[in-house]
N, C-alpha and C positions, 0 to 999 in steps of 0.2 A: 719467509719460511715456506717450504714446500709442503703441500698437503699429502696426507697418506692416501694410498690407493682406496681404502675403504671410505674415506671422507669424500673423495671424488665420486665414487659410485653412489653414495647417499645423495649428493647434490644432483646427480643425473636422475635418480629416481624421483626426487622431489620435483624437478622440472617436468619430467614425464607425467607425473600425477597431475600437476597443475594444468598441463596442456590438455590432458584427457578430460578434465573437469570443464575446461573452457570450450572444448570442441563439442561436448554433449549438451551444452546449455540450451541450444535451440531445437533439440529433438522433441518429438511427440507433440508438436503444435504449440510449444511454449513460446516460440519466437514469432508465431503467426497471429499476434494480436492485431486488432483493427487499428488501434491507436497506441502510440508509444506511451509508456508510463512516465509521468513527470516525477522528478525528484522533489523532495520536500521544499526546497528553496523556490523552485519554479511554481509549484502548487501554491505556496504561500503568497507569492507575488500576484498570481491570478486571483486568489481569494481577496486580497487587499484591494485590487482594482475593482472588484465587484462590490466592495464595501462589506465583506463578510468578516466576522470576528469569531474566534474560537470561544466557546462557552461550555464549561464543564460543570456538571452537577451530579448528584447521586439520586437515583430513582429506584423505586420498588422493582424487584425482579419480574413480577407478573406484568407490570406496566411496560417494562422494556420488551418483554416477549411479545406483547400485543402491538407495540409500536413497530417492532421488526417485521411482524406479519403484514401490517398495513403498508409499511414502507416498500415491500416487495412489489405491490401493485401501483404505488404512487409514481407518476412520471418523473418526478425530481428526486426520488429516493428519500432517505431518512431526513436530510436537511430540509427539503421542500415540505415534507409532511409536518415536521416540527414547526416550521415557519407558519404554516396554515393553521395548525392546532393552537399555537400560542396567540396568533392574531385574533382568532375567533374567541378564545378565552378572555383576552384583554378587552375585546369590544363589548362583551356582555357585562 
């Protein structure tokens, strides 16, 4: 069945919009990251190789804000800070 002229024009517009979105993806320094981002599957494999396990819990909002502040200056980020704090707490 032949497509109508309007349907053909709609398809052309959709293709053009998609091409424009893809062409501007690397503008304004977004594509100039130092290291490529890993997808979830690759990141999970790296974490498993290091022996890391995801651990979720609910914490007080004030405590979370303080942890985020301290994690900014910690060399290993939030995970490293929490490892350090929990090990110190369990040792005492």
